[in-house]
C-alpha positions as MATLAB code, in Angstrom:
seq = 'MNLAQHVLTAGQLCPDKLALSVVGPTRAERWSYGRLIQAVQGTATGLRQAGLRPGDRLLMRLGNRPAFPVAFLGAIAAGIVPVPTSAQLTAPEVTRLAARLAPALVVAGSDVPVPDHPAPVVTEGELSSWARLPPADFVTGDPDRLAYIVFTSGSSGQPRAVMHAHRAILARQMMFQGWYGLQPEDRLLHAGAFNWTFTLGTGLMDPWTLGATALIPSEATAIEQIPLLAARHGATIIAGAPGVFRRLLRADWRPIPTLRHALAAGERLDPALRAAWTARTGTDLHEAMGASEISTFVSGSPDRPAPVGTAGFAQPGRHVAVLGEDGHPVPEGHADALAVRRDDPGLFLGYLDDPAATTACFRGDWFLTGDQAQADPSGAITLLGRSDDIMNAGGFRVAPPEIEDLLSLHPQAGDVAVAELPVGPGSSIIAAFWTGPAAAESLQSLAEAQLARYKQPRAWIRLDALPRTPTGKINRRALREAHRKDLS';
ca = [
     198.225  204.876   93.114;
     195.693  202.351   94.390;
     196.627  199.834   97.076;
     194.575  197.010   95.543;
     196.016  197.604   92.098;
     199.532  197.480   93.560;
     198.784  194.146   95.265;
     197.439  192.566   92.063;
     199.881  193.913   89.460;
     202.267  190.942   89.626;
     199.338  188.537   89.285;
     198.192  190.224   86.103;
     201.370  188.909   84.462;
     200.616  185.293   85.463;
     196.799  184.910   85.436;
     196.922  181.093   85.434;
     199.237  180.830   88.449;
     197.789  179.733   91.796;
     197.188  182.817   93.934;
     195.217  181.287   96.810;
     194.415  177.821   98.028;
     192.095  177.342  100.991;
     193.380  174.000  102.201;
     191.609  171.447  104.358;
     191.956  167.802  105.343;
     189.743  166.551  102.488;
     189.743  169.251   99.793;
     191.269  172.516   98.660;
     189.568  175.546   97.109;
     191.854  176.997   94.453;
     191.941  180.543   93.099;
     194.121  181.525   90.160;
     195.345  185.083   89.840;
     192.962  185.561   86.942;
     189.993  184.490   89.054;
     191.123  186.602   92.016;
     191.581  189.766   89.960;
     188.207  189.314   88.241;
     186.506  188.810   91.620;
     188.116  191.925   93.109;
     187.270  194.189   90.191;
     183.789  192.683   89.837;
     183.181  193.322   93.535;
     184.245  196.929   92.993;
     181.532  197.176   90.334;
     178.961  195.630   92.695;
     179.776  198.093   95.455;
     179.324  200.993   93.072;
     176.029  199.596   91.817;
     174.939  199.326   95.463;
     175.270  203.095   95.653;
     178.629  203.457   97.383;
     180.980  206.235   96.340;
     184.693  206.829   96.923;
     185.286  207.679  100.557;
     182.249  205.760  101.857;
     182.925  203.179  104.570;
     182.208  199.457  104.279;
     181.932  197.531  107.556;
     183.093  193.947  106.974;
     181.477  191.158  109.026;
     182.771  188.067  107.254;
     184.144  184.739  108.432;
     187.227  182.772  107.466;
     186.475  182.551  103.763;
     187.891  184.019  100.507;
     185.052  186.550  100.446;
     186.976  188.484  103.088;
     190.077  189.498  101.073;
     187.974  189.878   97.918;
     185.660  192.369   99.662;
     188.604  194.176  101.239;
     190.512  194.648   97.985;
     187.330  195.203   95.962;
     186.367  198.118   98.181;
     189.829  199.670   97.948;
     189.828  199.195   94.177;
     186.637  201.281   94.034;
     188.009  203.974   96.350;
     185.711  202.789   99.165;
     187.147  202.450  102.681;
     186.817  198.887  104.075;
     186.801  198.319  107.826;
     187.646  194.672  108.598;
     186.482  193.354  111.977;
     186.859  190.062  113.782;
     183.970  187.659  113.280;
     184.254  186.862  117.001;
     182.883  190.256  118.023;
     179.412  190.136  119.522;
     176.479  192.190  118.266;
     176.784  194.739  121.133;
     180.507  195.169  120.453;
     180.141  195.693  116.723;
     177.144  197.989  117.269;
     179.380  200.320  119.258;
     181.958  200.280  116.470;
     179.348  200.988  113.808;
     178.026  203.974  115.760;
     181.470  205.550  115.551;
     182.104  204.561  111.933;
     178.813  205.514  110.288;
     179.250  202.902  107.534;
     177.373  203.278  104.283;
     177.050  199.491  103.950;
     177.628  196.319  105.971;
     178.657  193.093  104.269;
     178.060  190.020  106.435;
     178.201  186.267  106.473;
     175.095  184.398  107.579;
     176.765  183.193  110.788;
     178.377  186.486  111.874;
     176.660  188.998  114.237;
     175.737  192.312  112.617;
     175.353  195.722  114.259;
     172.121  197.390  115.221;
     172.630  200.170  112.700;
     170.584  201.704  109.852;
     173.186  200.897  107.176;
     171.909  198.282  104.691;
     173.362  194.772  104.945;
     174.606  192.817  101.923;
     174.808  189.053  102.382;
     177.862  187.019  101.551;
     175.853  185.309   98.811;
     175.123  188.608   97.096;
     178.731  189.642   97.545;
     179.872  186.440   95.806;
     177.609  187.151   92.832;
     179.386  190.479   92.289;
     182.587  188.617   91.411;
     181.125  187.896   87.967;
     180.222  191.497   87.148;
     182.166  193.485   84.540;
     185.456  194.633   86.096;
     185.655  198.183   87.385;
     188.682  200.370   86.838;
     190.914  201.024   89.827;
     190.335  204.430   91.394;
     193.757  206.041   91.661;
     194.940  209.149   93.463;
     197.200  210.574   96.143;
     199.102  207.799   98.004;
     198.405  209.692  101.244;
     194.622  209.423  100.968;
     192.657  207.071  103.239;
     192.562  203.434  102.068;
     191.242  201.378  105.009;
     190.531  201.464  108.742;
     191.317  198.866  111.402;
     190.247  198.848  115.028;
     192.635  198.372  117.906;
     192.484  198.790  121.671;
     194.009  201.942  123.136;
     195.002  202.854  126.638;
     191.640  204.581  127.056;
     190.035  201.151  127.050;
     187.964  201.787  123.925;
     188.958  200.392  120.514;
     190.470  203.096  118.344;
     189.832  203.405  114.622;
     193.255  203.475  112.958;
     193.298  205.097  109.523;
     195.809  203.854  106.931;
     196.781  205.360  103.595;
     197.252  203.663  100.226;
     201.012  204.166  100.673;
     200.980  201.630  103.526;
     201.330  198.830  100.991;
     204.638  200.318   99.792;
     206.067  200.130  103.310;
     205.216  196.427  103.532;
     207.954  195.729  100.999;
     210.445  196.430  103.792;
     209.280  193.150  105.332;
     209.983  191.024  102.258;
     213.680  190.636  103.099;
     213.654  192.330  106.514;
     211.451  189.538  107.886;
     209.997  187.076  105.385;
     212.790  186.239  102.967;
     209.868  186.122  100.528;
     210.294  185.162   96.856;
     207.785  184.839   93.951;
     208.212  181.054   94.032;
     207.192  180.771   97.675;
     204.047  179.096   98.975;
     203.269  180.820  102.291;
     200.879  179.044  104.657;
     199.366  181.365  107.270;
     197.648  179.675  110.191;
     195.375  182.623  111.029;
     191.846  183.459  109.942;
     191.249  185.712  106.933;
     189.767  188.421  109.138;
     192.926  188.862  111.232;
     194.983  191.773  109.909;
     198.144  189.674  110.408;
     196.725  187.132  107.944;
     195.404  189.802  105.594;
     198.852  191.398  105.285;
     201.440  188.658  105.787;
     199.333  185.751  104.572;
     197.657  187.303  101.532;
     198.544  190.779  100.305;
     202.301  190.424  100.610;
     202.582  187.100   98.726;
     200.230  188.461   96.062;
     202.317  191.605   95.666;
     205.215  189.361   94.562;
     203.094  186.887   92.602;
     203.658  184.142   95.180;
     201.042  181.637   96.406;
     199.030  182.024   99.620;
     197.828  178.934  101.504;
     195.156  179.416  104.198;
     193.649  176.573  106.288;
     189.895  176.164  105.951;
     187.570  176.923  108.860;
     187.297  173.263  109.895;
     191.055  172.700  110.062;
     192.600  171.928  113.449;
     195.947  173.549  114.158;
     197.489  170.100  114.614;
     196.644  169.317  110.960;
     198.698  172.240  109.624;
     201.988  170.296  109.202;
     200.220  167.649  107.122;
     198.628  170.320  104.925;
     201.919  172.205  104.659;
     203.684  169.081  103.423;
     200.835  168.122  101.085;
     200.741  171.565   99.447;
     204.478  172.281   99.384;
     204.550  175.166  101.862;
     207.931  176.878  101.974;
     207.047  179.293  104.805;
     204.607  178.885  107.706;
     203.330  181.952  109.588;
     201.249  182.269  112.735;
     201.089  183.489  116.310;
     203.538  181.914  118.787;
     200.640  180.005  120.328;
     200.171  178.158  117.032;
     203.768  176.937  117.054;
     203.462  175.983  120.713;
     200.547  173.685  119.846;
     202.316  172.293  116.805;
     205.276  171.267  118.917;
     202.953  169.240  121.149;
     201.544  167.354  118.149;
     202.903  164.314  116.296;
     203.846  165.009  112.659;
     206.511  164.262  110.090;
     209.051  166.774  108.738;
     207.921  169.198  106.034;
     210.443  168.713  103.193;
     209.762  172.039  101.461;
     209.850  174.241  104.579;
     212.581  176.926  104.621;
     211.607  178.774  107.805;
     208.650  180.064  109.818;
     207.329  183.498  110.889;
     205.811  184.521  114.224;
     204.025  187.713  115.266;
     201.091  188.873  117.362;
     202.704  188.326  120.765;
     206.199  187.974  122.183;
     208.100  184.904  120.991;
     209.612  182.972  123.880;
     213.273  182.104  123.080;
     212.700  178.551  124.300;
     209.866  178.128  121.797;
     212.099  179.308  118.967;
     214.824  176.896  120.036;
     212.357  174.002  120.267;
     211.029  174.740  116.780;
     214.533  174.776  115.337;
     215.401  171.518  117.081;
     212.232  169.877  115.758;
     212.331  171.159  112.167;
     215.873  172.246  111.442;
     214.508  175.644  110.398;
     214.458  178.997  112.180;
     211.412  180.823  113.541;
     211.689  184.556  112.829;
     209.783  186.984  115.047;
     208.429  190.421  114.132;
     206.948  193.077  116.367;
     204.677  195.875  115.301;
     201.573  197.861  116.058;
     198.226  198.448  114.398;
     199.441  201.945  113.576;
     202.391  200.743  111.475;
     202.313  196.936  111.134;
     205.718  195.309  111.797;
     208.933  197.317  111.866;
     211.401  195.257  113.941;
     212.155  191.628  113.086;
     214.637  188.859  112.580;
     215.035  187.404  109.096;
     216.817  184.611  107.213;
     219.510  187.109  106.180;
     219.865  188.514  109.714;
     218.434  186.281  112.443;
     217.603  187.959  115.725;
     220.101  187.328  118.523;
     218.561  185.123  121.200;
     216.357  187.100  123.569;
     215.904  190.059  121.242;
     213.091  190.991  118.855;
     215.538  191.578  116.001;
     216.527  194.649  114.034;
     214.827  197.609  112.444;
     213.711  196.507  108.996;
     215.783  197.991  106.145;
     214.448  201.444  105.300;
     212.826  201.996  108.699;
     214.075  204.604  111.138;
     213.648  203.194  114.657;
     215.065  204.594  117.887;
     214.915  204.196  121.655;
     213.839  207.694  122.582;
     214.380  209.682  125.753;
     212.069  212.242  127.319;
     213.927  215.002  125.466;
     212.934  213.514  122.103;
     216.456  212.329  121.275;
     217.755  208.754  120.977;
     219.361  207.407  124.153;
     222.749  205.643  124.205;
     223.028  201.933  123.473;
     221.970  199.759  126.368;
     219.728  202.409  127.927;
     216.026  201.598  128.287;
     213.363  204.035  127.172;
     210.491  204.501  124.701;
     210.619  202.626  121.397;
     209.756  204.964  118.516;
     209.457  205.086  114.726;
     210.166  208.232  112.730;
     207.161  210.189  111.542;
     208.084  209.969  107.831;
     207.785  206.152  107.708;
     205.499  205.341  104.730;
     203.718  202.663  106.734;
     202.734  204.948  109.585;
     199.019  205.561  110.056;
     197.207  208.742  109.103;
     195.743  209.097  112.589;
     192.837  207.939  114.736;
     189.413  208.574  113.244;
     187.804  211.707  114.719;
     190.395  211.847  117.507;
     193.148  214.362  116.688;
     194.092  214.746  120.354;
     194.854  211.031  120.715;
     196.785  211.121  117.450;
     198.928  214.043  118.610;
     199.602  212.333  121.936;
     201.271  209.426  120.116;
     204.103  211.627  118.873;
     207.148  213.128  120.493;
     208.507  215.603  117.994;
     209.271  213.737  114.771;
     208.785  210.329  116.371;
     205.794  208.019  116.824;
     205.801  206.368  120.259;
     204.898  202.694  119.977;
     204.029  202.324  123.675;
     206.819  199.786  124.239;
     209.880  200.113  126.444;
     213.050  198.782  124.827;
     216.810  198.956  124.636;
     219.227  198.451  121.754;
     222.644  196.775  121.838;
     225.695  197.879  119.804;
     224.640  195.707  116.854;
     221.248  197.415  116.685;
     219.341  194.406  118.047;
     216.318  195.559  120.057;
     215.177  193.946  123.301;
     211.614  194.591  124.420;
     211.123  195.344  128.103;
     207.336  195.507  128.275;
     204.460  197.830  127.533;
     204.421  201.405  128.644;
     200.750  200.905  129.523;
     198.741  197.945  130.719;
     197.514  196.660  127.368;
     197.100  192.884  127.483;
     197.852  190.408  124.711;
     195.263  187.661  124.320;
     196.278  185.155  121.656;
     197.795  187.878  119.499;
     194.968  190.382  120.025;
     195.665  193.528  122.013;
     193.018  194.104  124.685;
     192.726  197.115  127.004;
     191.693  196.322  130.627;
     188.957  198.990  130.856;
     187.058  197.400  127.967;
     186.503  194.301  130.116;
     186.342  196.060  133.476;
     183.598  198.440  132.364;
     181.394  195.500  131.413;
     182.004  193.427  134.564;
     181.334  196.478  136.705;
     177.744  196.462  135.432;
     177.058  193.420  137.604;
     175.313  194.769  140.727;
     177.387  192.564  143.050;
     180.758  192.886  141.344;
     182.261  195.454  143.672;
     185.626  196.796  142.483;
     186.844  195.107  139.314;
     190.203  194.799  137.575;
     191.727  192.571  134.909;
     195.371  191.816  134.203;
     197.487  189.506  132.088;
     199.048  186.632  134.048;
     201.701  184.175  132.803;
     200.737  180.494  132.783;
     203.936  179.114  131.303;
     206.958  180.067  129.203;
     205.775  182.616  126.647;
     202.102  181.978  127.440;
     199.617  184.132  129.367;
     195.891  184.591  129.993;
     193.546  187.372  131.064;
     192.579  187.120  134.731;
     189.685  188.978  136.372;
     189.729  190.233  139.957;
     186.704  191.489  141.901;
     185.826  192.378  145.496;
     182.028  191.976  145.686;
     179.843  188.967  146.591;
     179.049  188.092  142.950;
     179.634  184.477  141.992;
     182.385  183.872  139.457;
     179.912  181.997  137.268;
     177.623  185.003  136.965;
     180.497  187.297  135.990;
     181.705  184.736  133.483;
     178.223  184.497  131.944;
     178.159  188.273  131.553;
     181.526  188.203  129.779;
     180.460  185.356  127.496;
     177.320  187.222  126.446;
     178.986  190.560  125.700;
     182.631  189.964  124.773;
     184.489  188.206  121.987;
     185.995  184.971  123.253;
     189.574  186.240  123.141;
     188.590  189.077  125.512;
     186.931  186.805  128.066;
     188.937  186.220  131.275;
     190.200  182.670  131.718;
     190.788  182.968  135.476;
     188.567  184.494  138.169;
     190.170  185.569  141.452;
     188.159  187.216  144.232;
     190.007  189.644  146.535;
     189.052  191.581  149.644;
     190.495  194.754  148.080;
     192.314  195.757  144.919;
     195.834  197.169  145.192;
     195.978  200.848  144.284;
     198.587  203.485  143.595;
     199.005  206.523  145.862;
     196.748  208.459  143.508;
     193.971  205.857  143.824;
     194.428  204.115  140.471;
     194.285  200.325  140.227;
     197.830  198.991  140.450;
     197.791  196.274  137.788;
     201.516  195.724  138.106;
     200.972  194.776  141.759;
     198.190  192.417  140.692;
     200.461  190.738  138.177;
     203.315  190.383  140.624;
     201.135  189.114  143.480;
     199.269  186.486  141.450;
     201.696  185.359  138.751;
     202.494  182.235  140.781;
     198.828  181.348  141.228;
     198.548  179.971  137.698;
     202.098  179.115  136.631;
];
């Protein structure tokens, strides 16, 4: 099989149907399935002509434009391994990623930082010209072979390269009814950028797999304009991070006649936010939880809404358990480690060049998600928090050491720690704590120069000393508990 071929098969039967519309306040850029498929297969030809071979890695540095999914699927069509990255990453950040990846080629937009790396760089303009080349055949093979790599933050504090197989696209079908309620006639509007993996999967590849229509707001679109665009373009489903819906509820807009329901993922959905959305729109807001290593696997859905306060149910076909230390599921109502069985087709192949970290994620036949949870008699799963201190910044997972290591470079920083602090119902920010004489402004300038915006602390709190555990480790739980009222 080939993941890209699987995504585009339904569209081959309806080449004139609208596959993608990049919608904005004044205009919309429309892509039929015929145009999309030609662009993907033409891009595959261009990558081959550029000297890439199956198995080579393509580092993607593209903004919120159609070139992103075209490059992603074009690479996979050619057997090349794309590595999508956020356009918000700074040059130093992406240079570190490139050093670990050893990409054969970098494809970049004119306004996106590129790594200091010897790999040649192809511009977005040249990439666009490849769309008109003769279409390449899809490179097929073992469903278990590597298809793409995404980066995520691990408990070590360094982003980990997560390897996914071609078979991952087959597992996404469990979401169609287990979360989306998706049908070929749907028009799904995703409020995220193209280069967010949530958008790439939920907003693009999944609708295309069914032959549905994907709607993506243009770069200049304000979140508050999304309801107008949804109504104008007949959106039946809206998807985004909970923060998007929080902002929408503060805005003034008319009902969306075609809307059936909405989808939320990327961070925990506050029950009050879900209730407010339902009261405002008359439609439900269905949450899903997942991980970079498997995408979503627990969710509510139109057929089976999540009971209030829970994350929902294991998607049909998934084997999910709350696992004890002995590697066996615990009784209902008991809290322990949330896990997914090793044979799940959506589970990752492992972390690139890190077999030890890969092995550490498993307990027997189960993959440990890093979350603590409990299940009720109906199978509904309640999340109880992370097993580690990973923070969630606007839907992006961020490990504290990634920020702390940078701030510690300041000669007057002293001891440094960061933690996630709540600022309201279902909303939180990253806060930085330090003990030295450095001014907050100088630490903030360092963060702004070296970190993507979503990783930059939003609050700066100086302390005489950081709380520590008996073994000398920074006690981030104590930080959170001591300062949660400072900002709420």
